[in-house]
C-alpha positions in Angstrom: 0.0 0.0 0.0 2.8 2.4 0.7 4.3 1.9 -2.7 0.9 2.7 -4.2 0.6 5.8 -2.0 4.0 7.0 -3.1 3.1 6.4 -6.7 -0.1 8.4 -6.5 1.4 11.1 -4.3 4.0 11.8 -7.0 1.2 12.2 -9.5 -1.2 14.2 -7.4 0.8 16.2 -4.9 -0.1 19.8 -4.5 2.2 22.7 -3.3 0.6 22.4 0.1 1.4 18.6 0.2 5.0 19.3 -0.8 5.4 21.7 2.1 3.8 19.2 4.6 6.0 16.4 3.4 9.1 18.6 3.6 8.2 19.8 7.1 7.6 16.3 8.3 10.9 15.1 6.8 12.7 18.0 8.6 10.9 17.0 11.8 12.4 13.5 11.5 15.9 15.1 11.2 15.4 17.6 14.0 14.1 15.0 16.5 17.0 12.6 15.9 19.6 12.9 18.6 17.1 13.8 21.3 17.5 10.3 22.7 13.8 9.6 22.3 13.3 6.7 19.9 9.6 6.8 20.5 9.4 10.4 19.3 11.5 9.5 16.3 9.2 6.6 15.5 6.2 9.0 15.7 7.9 11.5 13.4 8.7 8.7 11.0 5.0 7.6 10.9 3.9 11.2 10.4 6.2 11.5 7.4 4.8 8.4 5.8 1.2 9.6 6.5 2.0 12.9 4.7 2.8 10.9 1.6 -0.4 8.8 2.0 -2.4 12.1 2.3 -0.7 13.5 -0.8 -1.9 10.5 -2.8 -5.4 12.1 -2.6 -7.1 8.7 -2.4 -9.7 8.6 0.3 -9.9 4.8 0.4 -6.2 4.4 0.6 -6.0 7.1 3.3 -8.7 5.4 5.5 -7.1 2.0 5.1 -3.6 3.3 6.0 -4.9 5.3 8.9 -6.8 2.2 10.1 -3.7 0.1 9.8 -1.5 2.6 11.5 -4.0 2.9 14.3 -4.5 -0.8 14.6 -0.8 -1.6 14.5 0.4 1.6 16.2 2.0 -0.1 19.2 3.7 -2.8 17.2 4.9 -0.3 14.6 6.1 2.1 17.2 7.9 -0.7 19.1 9.6 -1.8 15.9 10.6 1.7 14.9 11.9 2.3 18.4 14.3 -0.6 17.8 15.3 0.7 14.4 16.2 4.1 15.8 18.5 2.7 18.5 20.7 0.8 16.1 23.9 2.6 15.0 24.0 3.5 11.4 20.3 2.8 10.8 19.2 6.5 11.0 21.6 7.5 8.2 20.1 4.9 5.9 16.5 5.8 6.9 17.3 9.5 6.3 18.7 8.8 2.8 15.7 6.6 1.9 13.2 9.1 3.2 15.0 11.8 1.3 14.9 9.8 -1.9 11.2 9.1 -1.4 10.4 12.7 -0.7 12.3 13.9 -3.7 10.6 11.5 -6.0 7.2 12.6 -4.8 8.1 16.3 -5.0 9.6 16.0 -8.5 6.5 14.2 -9.7 8.2 10.9 -10.6 5.7 8.2 -9.7 7.8 5.1 -10.7 10.8 6.4 -8.9 8.6 7.1 -5.8 7.2 3.6 -5.9 10.7 2.2 -6.2 12.0 4.3 -3.4 9.1 3.2 -1.2 9.8 -0.5 -2.1 13.5 -0.2 -1.3 12.7 1.6 2.0 10.2 -1.1 3.1 12.6 -3.9 2.1 15.4 -2.3 4.2 13.1 -1.8 7.2 11.9 -5.4 7.0 15.4 -6.8 6.6 16.8 -4.6 9.4 14.0 -5.5 11.8 14.5 -9.2 11.0 18.2 -8.9 11.7 17.5 -7.1 15.0 15.0 -9.9 16.0 17.5 -12.6 15.0 20.2 -11.0 17.1 17.9 -10.7 20.1 16.9 -14.4 19.8 20.6 -15.4 19.6 21.4 -13.3 22.7 18.5 -14.9 24.6 19.6 -18.4 23.7 23.2 -17.6 24.8 21.9 -16.2 28.1 19.8 -19.3 28.7 22.9 -21.5 28.2 24.7 -19.6 30.9 24.3 -21.0 34.4 24.3 -18.5 37.2 25.8 -21.1 39.5 28.9 -21.9 37.6 31.7 -20.2 35.8 32.1 -20.4 32.0 33.5 -23.8 31.0 37.1 -23.9 29.9 37.1 -25.5 26.5 40.8 -25.3 26.1 42.4 -28.7 25.7 45.7 -29.4 27.3 48.1 -31.9 25.8 49.8 -34.3 28.2 
């Protein structure tokens, strides 16, 4: 749906939409570094909603608002994780910038592609974060609080 929204936003955006998208993009930059991943996640969602709104499709807007509302806590939790990982913000910033520019310049195919690349990156990064957390949990379960780490060094006699 986000790819479709980006596509239509690039075709239908108005001057007011452009200003809103730019302001919300700037907000994502300004809020970064305030050590509040929840606020960053909220700004991120608002940026994406500005693009959905610029698509000027009432059905798409209602569906996306409904999904964001329904999944708000899950999305916010996931974005919180993204914004705490080193290097991720820079990638997100570049992807958001590419998406914004494609919409502003009225390039629907480029906007759709930018949205796709962004969503793939976010999905892959969240999966990696989840995998890393699961590995850490398994490692912690293997550790016994009553013994020291085993010595796996072998000695030759």
